[in-house]
C-alpha positions in Angstrom: 85.2 129.1 -56.3 84.6 128.7 -60.0 86.3 126.5 -62.5 89.5 127.7 -64.1 89.4 128.1 -67.9 92.7 128.5 -69.8 92.6 130.8 -72.9 95.7 130.9 -75.1 96.2 133.0 -78.3 99.2 132.7 -80.6 99.1 135.9 -82.7 101.8 134.7 -85.0 99.9 131.5 -85.9 96.5 133.3 -85.4 95.4 130.4 -83.2 93.0 130.5 -80.2 92.7 127.7 -77.8 90.3 127.5 -74.8 90.6 124.7 -72.3 87.9 124.0 -69.7 89.7 121.1 -68.1 93.5 120.2 -68.2 93.5 116.5 -68.9 94.6 114.2 -71.7 92.4 114.4 -74.8 92.4 114.9 -78.6 91.0 117.3 -81.1 88.3 116.4 -83.6 86.6 118.3 -86.4 83.4 120.2 -86.0 80.9 121.5 -88.6 83.1 124.7 -89.0 86.4 124.1 -90.7 88.2 126.6 -88.4 86.9 125.1 -85.1 88.1 121.9 -83.5 86.7 120.5 -80.2 88.9 118.8 -77.7 87.5 115.8 -76.0 88.7 113.3 -73.3 88.8 109.5 -73.7 85.1 109.4 -72.4 83.9 111.9 -75.0 83.5 114.8 -72.6 84.3 118.2 -74.2 87.3 119.7 -72.4 88.0 122.6 -74.8 88.1 123.9 -78.3 90.4 125.7 -80.8 89.9 128.2 -83.6 92.4 128.4 -86.4 92.9 131.7 -88.3 90.9 133.4 -85.5 91.3 137.0 -86.8 90.0 136.0 -90.3 86.6 134.8 -88.9 84.0 136.9 -90.8 81.0 135.4 -89.0 80.2 137.8 -86.1 79.4 136.5 -83.6 80.9 133.1 -84.3 78.4 130.4 -83.2 79.3 126.7 -83.1 77.8 123.8 -81.2 80.2 121.4 -79.5 78.9 117.9 -79.1 79.8 115.6 -76.3 79.5 111.8 -76.7 78.2 111.6 -73.1 74.5 111.3 -72.7 
């Protein structure tokens, strides 16, 4: 069985969130102002969010998420 991924979109706030693993973590900035990556205490990427999702003009949106783990 595969891993469960949670995808949540708030149309009123125009906010998309994708969570790979449900655990405690925090969001930090990426090179794209609209995208935040969620990482756990060890630096593993556990998700990401996109603010003003419908306003993204770059199609397809491409962003690299960077884990602190080697």
